[in-house]
N, C-alpha and C positions, 0 to 999 in steps of 0.2 A: 237308545235301547239299554235297559239295565239287565244285568246278568247276576244270578245268585249262584253261589258255590255252596253246596250242601255236602258236608263231609261227616261220615260216621267214623268214630275212632274206637279202636280196641286196645288190648294190652300191648301189642307190638307197635302201635302207631305213635304212641307218646313215650318219649324217653327223657330221662333226666341226666344232666351232666354229672359225671362221676365225682366232680369236685364240689358238689353241693354240700354246704355245711350241715352239721347236726342241727336239728330243729325240733320244736315241740309239736309239729303238725303230723309228720310221718316218721316212722322208724325206718331209717334208710341205711341201716347197717346190714349189708348182705351176708355177713358172717353169723347173724342172728336168725334163727329159723322163723321168728315172728316178724321179720323185716317185711316192709311193704314192697321191697325191690330185690332184684337179683342182677348180678353183673353180666355184661355182655359187651361185644365189640360191634361197632358200626363203621361202615366204610367211610362215611363222611365225617363222623365226629370222634372216632377212636373209642375209648372205653366209655360206656354209658351204663345207666341203670334202667332196667325195664320194670314197669309196675306189675305186680302180681294180680291186681284186680282193677281193671279200668273203671268200673262203676264205683266201687267203694273208695279207691284212692284218688280217682279222678274228681270225685265230689270234694275231697279234702283240698286238692289242688285248686279247684274252682273257687272254693270259699276263701282260700288264702293266696289268690292269684298273684298279688304284688310281690309276695316273697318268692314264689316259684318261677315267676316270669323269666328272670335271667338264666335259669337253669333248664328250661324246657327245650327239648329237641323233638322235631317231628319230621324226620327225613322222608317218610312215605308221602306226606301231604305237601311238603315244602315246594317241590317242583311245580305242582298245579297252581299253588297260590302265587308263586313268582311268575309263572307264565301268564296268568290271567291279570294280575293286579300290578305288575311292574311294567313301566313303559319300555317299549322295544326300541 
């Protein structure tokens, strides 16, 4: 029997590692009012960056996934994925 996990993600569901380097895809300087991100703390990951617009910035991340992949954090969804897809 196959199971599908459908997840809808919003602004607080996807976070970027605060150590992400400057890049041409997103303005990630939280000190800039036009930045795509703002700083925050996460219990699991420490300092992280939250996206201001899940739809707009999520599209940029999707289109440039290989660059962003090592910096993506998704603490709200991670336990469900690990529970379902990791061997017990």
